[in-house]
N, C-alpha and C positions, 0 to 999 in steps of 0.2 A: 133909735136917741137911744145911746152909750152915754153912761155912766163912770170916769175913771176912779176909785177912788186906793188908799194904802190902808192894811187892818193891819190887825195882829195877829196871828195863830194861838189862839186860845185850848188851853185841852177842856175835852169832854169826854167826863167816862173816863174810856179805854182811845179814844180818836182824838182826832183835833180840829178844830172848822177855826171858819170865821166870822165873822155875823155881817148882816148888810144894813145898814145904814135908815134907819125911819123914813124919812128924808126922801131920801133916793128910794128908794122901793114909792115912796108916795112921790114924785116926780114921777116916776115911768109906771108908774100903776099896775106894783104887785103885789099882787097881796097876799096869802097862806093854799101854796095847791101847787100856781101857779108853777110852769116850768122854767126858768131861766140857761145860758147860755154861759158860762165863765173861761177864762181863757188866764191860769193863775200863772205867773210870773215874778220869781221874789228877786228883791227890793233887797241892794246890800244895801249899809252907811261906807257911803267914803268919809274918811279918815281925817281928817285936814289933818299937817303938818306945816310946821314951819320948816322944814327942810323941802328940796326942791329936788323932782323927782328923778331919780335916775340919766329919763331921757330928758331931761334940762340941763345935769352938769354930762354932760356929750355935749353938748351944744356950745356949750362954755365952753368947755378942751378946747375941745374942735374950728372955732372958734378962736379964739387964742396960740392956739401951738398948732391948727393944721402944715399953718406953709411951712411953717418949719420942719414939719413930720414928714410932710414931702421930701423939702430940698433934701433933708435926710438922707431918705430911699432912694435918690435918685443919683447918689455919689456915687 
């Protein structure tokens, strides 16, 4: 059984660490002293903006002017 959770890194003395939620430990039957395997992946929040992405801008431009630019290039 695998549980995926997102936890914040906290300061523990001069080190950093994460806590494991008690409900997840119970669900897995993990007790103090048990060994576990961890896979760590940084989660970067996606910034929401009202601005379209560069790719979307390019696609819109190409849709509107693509044929005109091709005709100019072929002259």
